[in-house]
N, C-alpha and C positions, 0 to 999 in steps of 0.2 A: 630660710625663715626660721630663726631660732625660737620664735614664739609658738611654733607648732610642735616643737620637740616634746616628747613624753619619755621620761626616764624613771626607772626604779633602781634604787641603789641599796642593796643588801636589806630589802624590805622583809620585815618580820611582823607577824600579827597573831595574837592569841586571843581566842574568845573568852568571855568571863568564866565559862565552865572549865577552862584549862585546855581546850582543844587548840592545838597549834595549826592554824589555817594556812599561813604563809611562812616559809622558812628560807631566809637569805636569798630572796628573788631579786635578780638584777637584769635589766635590759634597757635598750635605748631605741625609740621609734622616732624617725625623722619625718620632715614635712612630706606629705603626699604618699607615705607608705600605707599599704593595706595589709593589716596584720590579723591573722586569726589566732584565737586562744582556745585550745582544746584540752580535754581531760575528762575523766569520768566524774560522776556526781561526787562532791566532797573533795575534789582535787584542789580547790582554792580559786576557781575561775571567777565566780561572782564576788568573792571577797576581794580579789585583786581589782576588779573594775570599780568596786565601791570605794577604793582608795583614790581613784583617778580624779574625782572631783570633791574629795573630802568627806564623803559619807562616813568613811572610816578613816582614822588617823593611825599611822604606824606605831607599833610598840617600840621598834628600833628601825634604823634606816630611814629612807625618805623617798617621796615621790616628787619629781620635778616636772613642771609644765612650763616650757620655755625658760628654763633655768630658774624659775621661781618655785620654791618649796611649797608644797601643799600643807598648810597648817590652819589653825583657827582664824588667824588674821587674814590669810590670803583666800580663804574659802569663797567669799562672795565673788571675787574677781575670777577665780579658777572656774567657778560654775558658769560664768558667762562664756568661757573659752572652751570648756569641755562639755559637750552635750551628750547626755546618756539617754538612750531609748531602752526602757525596761522590757523584760520578757512579756509581761502582761500589760497591754495598752490601757486597761481599765485603771492601772495604777497612776496613769498620767492624764487621762481624760476625765475631767471632773466638772466642767461647766456645761450648761444646758444646750448651747449651740456651738457648732463646730467653729465658726468664725471667732467667737469669743474665746474659745479654748486655745486656739492657735495664737490669738492676740495677747493672751494672758502674760506671757513672758516679756515681750516688748513693752507692753503697758506698764508692767511692774518696774521696768527700767526708767520709767518717766519719759519715754519718747513721745513726740508730738503725734497726734492721731493720724495725720497724713503719712508719716513715716511708718507707723504701725500698720496701716492699711496696705502700704506697698510691700512690707515684709510678709504679711499674711498671704497676700495674693501670690507673691513670688514663690513662697514655700509650698502652697497648695498646688499651684500650677506645675511646679517641678515634679510633683508626685501625681500629676493628672487627676487632682482631687478638688479643683476649684469649684466644680458643680456641687460639692458637698457643703459649701460654706454656710448655707442657711438650714441645713438639716439638724434635727435634734441629735445630740451626741450619743444618746443611749440607743438610737434607732439605726445603727450601722452594722454592717457585716464585720467579721473578724479582720478581713483584708482592709476594709475602709478604716476601721479603728487603728490598725497598724499605720496606715498612711497618715492619718490625722496626728497620731502620736509623734511620728517622725517630723511632720510639718511643724508641730509645736516646738520641737528642738531646733529645726533649721531656721525658724523665724528669729531665733536668738543669735544667728550668724556665728556658730561656734567654729573655732579653729580645728577642733578634733571631734569626730563623731564616734561614739561608743554604742554598740548594740549588743544586747543580751538575748540570745536565742531568737533572732529576728524572724526565722521561718516557722516558729511555733504557731500551729493552727492555720497556717496559710494554705490555700488551695494551689494547685500547680500553676495556674495563670498568674496569681498574685506573687507567687514565689519567683517566677520568671521575670515579672515586672520589677521586683525588688532587686534582683541580680543586675538588671539593666541600669536601674537607678544608681546602685552602688558603684558599678563600674564606670559610670559617668561623673561621679562625685570626686572632685580633684583634691580635696583636703585629706588630712590623715584620717584613717578609718581603723577602728579596732573592733573586731567581731568575735564574740563568744558564741560557740554553737556546737551541738552534738551532730549537726548535719554536715558531715565531712565533704559531701559532694558540693554543698553550698560554699564551704571554705575553699575548696579546690577552684571554684569558678569566680570567687571574688577577692581572694587574698593571695598575694605573691609570697608572703612570708607567714610562717606559723610558729607559735610558741606552744610547747607541750608541758602541762603541769601534771605532777603525780605526787599525791600526799603533801601538797603545799610547796613542793620544790619544782624549779624549772629544770626539766630533764632534757629538753631539746629546743633548739632555736635555729631555724634555717628556712630554705626555700620550700614552699608548700609542696611542690611536685616532687621533691626529694623526701620530705618528712612523711607524706601520706602514702608512700609506697612501701614504707618500712613496717612490714607486718609484725615482726617481733616487737618493735618499739610500741606500736599501737596496742598490741595485745597485752603488753606489760602495764599499760595504762588503762586497761579495761575498755579498749576501743577496738573497732573492726575497720578493715579497709573500706574506703568509699565504695558505694555500690557499683560505680562504673568500673572498678578494678576487681570485682568479685567473680566475674564470669568464669575464670579458669581456676578458682580456688576451691 
């Protein structure tokens, strides 16, 4: 399914203050892959995912979604196909009732209300959150807000799901539930996280960024045992591997 392909080709991006955030980054992610992106703060992770649906546009190089380059003209279509769940759910939840918040995207596409209702119910049920539909959005726990933010993205039926620090502020129960959900989600997934145990459990492949460069790309369970590589990138072994260290 070529429309699920995500590719970066010699991607370079510099912030207005002159900081080089991404430096000649290239990779290809194919349909159904679950890919983690790791690196210390400032390595370029969030900058990279902000290119995937056109929040940022490259200085040089390009991002392809299904062989379509991300640019000013393609952004509206790209944003329908690449759903991004931000680190802070409050950045995405802004309507007073959960149902209306999840329905916002489909309604904005001009879909008939019966289609909107079906998408909202399907998305919330997938996250075991249908019972939240009539709740005030501001009166939710962190885990519930995370579920609603994900549901709002899923209701748009994206080809690619991108998540930035999805375990932030989650309790162990909701973290386990999120792992189960992601492992059952069959489309492409790109997950940025400092939680390397979470990456271990949800992503078969991992990209490692250091100072804006892609320094490793391989099988997660080979990358995350490389102590020297991780330490060179300001990271530590997953907790599950630290018992004998």
